[in-house]
Backbone as numpy.savetxt, mean C-alpha at the origin, in Angstrom:
# Nx Ny Nz CAx CAy CAz Cx Cy Cz
-17.00 10.75 14.24 -15.86 10.23 14.51 -16.05 8.52 14.26
-15.20 7.49 13.39 -15.67 6.60 13.12 -15.88 5.56 14.15
-16.40 4.39 14.25 -16.42 3.49 14.56 -15.42 2.65 14.48
-14.91 1.57 15.75 -13.66 0.48 15.11 -14.15 -0.01 14.35
-15.79 -0.46 14.28 -15.88 -1.59 13.25 -15.92 -1.20 11.31
-15.90 0.17 11.20 -15.80 0.89 9.91 -14.49 0.92 9.43
-13.61 1.64 10.99 -12.67 1.81 10.81 -11.24 0.52 10.25
-12.05 -0.83 10.63 -11.30 -1.44 10.33 -12.00 -2.59 8.83
-13.24 -2.62 8.54 -14.06 -2.59 7.73 -12.86 -2.06 6.47
-12.83 -0.41 6.27 -12.49 -0.07 5.53 -11.13 -0.72 4.90
-9.88 -0.40 6.17 -8.51 -0.76 6.43 -8.54 -1.97 5.43
-9.30 -3.25 5.67 -9.71 -4.61 4.89 -9.75 -4.04 3.14
-10.90 -3.14 3.24 -10.77 -2.74 1.83 -9.34 -2.41 0.57
-9.02 -1.30 2.10 -7.79 0.11 1.51 -6.75 -1.63 1.39
-6.37 -2.14 1.77 -5.22 -2.90 1.96 -5.32 -4.04 0.33
-6.97 -5.13 0.59 -7.64 -5.80 -1.06 -7.22 -4.76 -1.76
-7.29 -3.37 -1.78 -7.02 -2.37 -2.93 -5.62 -2.42 -3.34
-5.07 -2.21 -2.21 -3.24 -1.97 -2.73 -3.42 -3.98 -3.04
-3.35 -4.76 -2.50 -3.24 -6.42 -3.44 -2.94 -5.93 -4.86
-4.91 -5.56 -5.15 -4.93 -5.72 -6.65 -3.53 -4.78 -7.58
-3.53 -3.32 -6.68 -2.34 -3.28 -7.41 -1.15 -2.93 -7.70
-1.03 -4.16 -6.79 0.70 -4.57 -6.95 1.43 -3.86 -5.58
0.85 -3.75 -4.64 1.52 -3.42 -3.09 1.59 -1.64 -2.84
1.66 -1.77 -1.99 1.96 -0.20 -1.11 2.60 0.48 -2.44
2.18 1.81 -1.84 2.71 3.04 -2.85 1.98 4.28 -1.66
2.58 4.95 -2.08 2.25 6.86 -1.66 0.62 7.10 -1.48
0.68 7.77 -0.82 -0.27 8.87 -0.60 -0.34 9.35 -1.78
0.41 10.36 -2.84 0.29 10.80 -3.95 -0.35 9.88 -5.45
0.19 8.66 -5.23 0.51 7.53 -5.51 -1.14 7.04 -6.05
-1.54 7.12 -4.47 -3.09 6.76 -4.31 -3.48 7.92 -5.29
-4.16 9.37 -4.81 -4.58 10.35 -5.03 -4.71 10.47 -6.95
-4.36 10.00 -7.33 -3.38 10.13 -9.15 -4.48 8.29 -9.33
-5.25 7.52 -8.67 -6.27 6.26 -8.70 -7.09 6.92 -9.13
-7.82 6.39 -10.06 -9.28 6.57 -10.39 -10.52 6.39 -9.63
-9.75 4.54 -9.32 -11.50 4.10 -8.39 -10.65 3.52 -6.98
-10.97 4.35 -6.43 -10.30 3.65 -5.36 -11.63 3.65 -3.87
-10.97 2.89 -2.86 -12.39 2.24 -2.06 -12.69 3.24 -1.31
-11.58 3.84 -0.59 -11.57 5.06 -0.20 -11.35 6.96 -0.43
-12.32 7.87 -0.44 -12.04 8.95 -0.33 -10.85 9.44 0.41
-9.74 10.59 -0.19 -9.23 11.37 0.87 -9.40 11.86 2.09
-10.50 12.41 1.75 -11.13 12.97 3.50 -11.68 12.44 4.04
-12.27 11.30 3.42 -12.80 10.04 4.67 -11.69 9.53 5.59
-10.57 8.47 4.25 -9.52 8.52 5.10 -8.70 9.42 6.03
-9.27 10.87 5.97 -7.68 11.14 6.83 -8.93 11.41 8.63
-10.33 11.54 7.74 -11.17 11.61 9.03 -11.24 9.98 10.06
-11.14 9.67 8.82 -10.48 8.27 9.79 -9.12 7.72 10.50
-8.66 8.09 9.87 -6.91 8.40 10.56 -5.83 8.83 11.11
-6.60 9.62 9.73 -5.44 11.02 10.16 -4.61 11.29 9.33
-3.84 10.58 8.60 -2.66 10.60 7.36 -2.43 8.84 6.63
-2.04 8.57 6.12 -1.44 8.11 5.05 -0.96 7.06 5.96
0.17 7.59 6.91 0.72 6.08 7.32 0.23 5.97 8.53
-1.26 6.30 9.46 -1.99 5.86 9.97 -2.28 5.47 9.33
-3.74 5.16 8.53 -3.65 4.35 7.37 -3.44 3.08 7.71
-1.58 2.90 6.83 -0.93 1.99 6.85 -0.88 1.14 8.29
-0.23 1.73 9.20 -0.38 0.63 10.32 -1.79 0.61 10.52
-2.78 0.97 10.89 -3.65 0.20 11.40 -4.01 -0.85 10.21
-3.81 -1.06 9.30 -3.52 -2.28 8.07 -3.10 -3.05 8.95
-1.94 -3.00 8.97 -1.09 -3.64 9.53 -1.17 -4.50 11.19
-1.81 -3.49 11.43 -2.22 -3.93 13.21 -3.82 -5.26 13.46
-4.35 -4.70 12.43 -6.10 -5.17 12.41 -6.36 -6.18 11.20
-4.88 -6.20 10.49 -5.13 -7.55 8.83 -3.85 -7.73 8.52
-3.34 -9.03 9.89 -2.03 -9.03 9.40 -1.71 -10.04 8.32
-2.56 -10.59 7.71 -2.41 -11.13 6.50 -2.86 -10.51 5.25
-3.28 -9.64 5.61 -3.12 -8.39 4.00 -2.06 -8.05 4.33
-1.04 -7.70 5.42 -0.45 -7.09 5.84 0.93 -7.66 5.26
1.18 -8.92 5.42 1.93 -10.29 5.45 2.12 -9.89 3.63
0.64 -10.01 3.15 0.58 -10.18 1.47 1.45 -8.72 0.68
1.05 -7.24 1.74 1.23 -6.59 0.90 3.05 -6.45 1.41
3.31 -7.01 2.18 5.12 -6.91 2.74 5.86 -7.52 1.54
5.60 -8.34 1.41 5.77 -10.01 0.25 5.99 -8.92 -1.44
5.37 -8.40 -1.50 4.68 -7.80 -2.70 5.68 -6.72 -3.00
5.86 -6.09 -1.74 6.85 -4.88 -1.50 8.48 -4.90 -1.70
8.48 -6.69 -1.35 9.88 -6.95 -1.09 10.34 -7.59 -2.62
9.25 -8.33 -3.35 9.70 -8.39 -4.18 9.96 -7.10 -5.38
9.06 -6.50 -4.82 9.25 -5.53 -6.25 10.40 -5.00 -6.05
10.90 -4.69 -4.60 12.21 -4.10 -4.89 13.36 -4.97 -4.83
13.32 -6.69 -5.02 14.09 -6.89 -5.34 14.42 -7.07 -6.82
12.80 -6.32 -7.90 13.00 -6.59 -8.71 13.97 -5.40 -9.45
14.04 -4.56 -9.35 14.55 -3.00 -9.33 15.70 -3.07 -9.03
16.26 -3.86 -7.66 18.02 -4.45 -8.00 17.75 -5.19 -8.87
17.51 -5.98 -9.25 17.86 -7.01 -10.80 18.01 -6.19 -11.78
16.89 -5.40 -11.95 16.70 -4.83 -12.99 18.66 -3.13 -13.71
18.54 -2.65 -11.87 19.72 -2.23 -11.86 20.85 -2.80 -12.46
20.96 -4.42 -11.76 22.70 -4.74 -11.87 22.40 -5.07 -13.79
21.46 -5.52 -14.15 21.64 -5.86 -15.52 21.91 -5.06 -16.68
21.55 -3.69 -15.89 22.17 -2.30 -17.13 23.30 -1.51 -16.66
24.15 -1.91 -15.20 25.45 -1.65 -15.10 26.33 -2.96 -15.56
26.12 -3.84 -16.18 26.64 -4.92 -16.27 26.84 -4.74 -17.92
25.48 -4.19 -18.36 25.35 -3.75 -19.74 26.19 -2.89 -20.02
26.46 -1.56 -19.43 27.17 -0.75 -19.25 28.69 -0.66 -19.41
29.69 -1.91 -18.31 30.43 -2.42 -18.12 31.08 -2.84 -19.17
30.08 -3.52 -20.17 30.67 -4.24 -21.75 30.56 -3.30 -22.86
């Protein structure tokens, strides 16, 4: 079992990786990445599953989590804006 220091450091590395890649992603999207800070087996060993890893980032790295949330909100906002623009073009 991993020590709390290892888990906290790995969570910080994972959080920074997610920020560099543009925000939160699913486990399947993470698996598709070529250079990751932590292998899937290690992630499951440390945290159990993807959701627990994200919750650990939220709990131990609040500044990283806040940045990820901000990026996620901006991404969702841009998706809504694109959908509204496409809908406006269809009505014309």
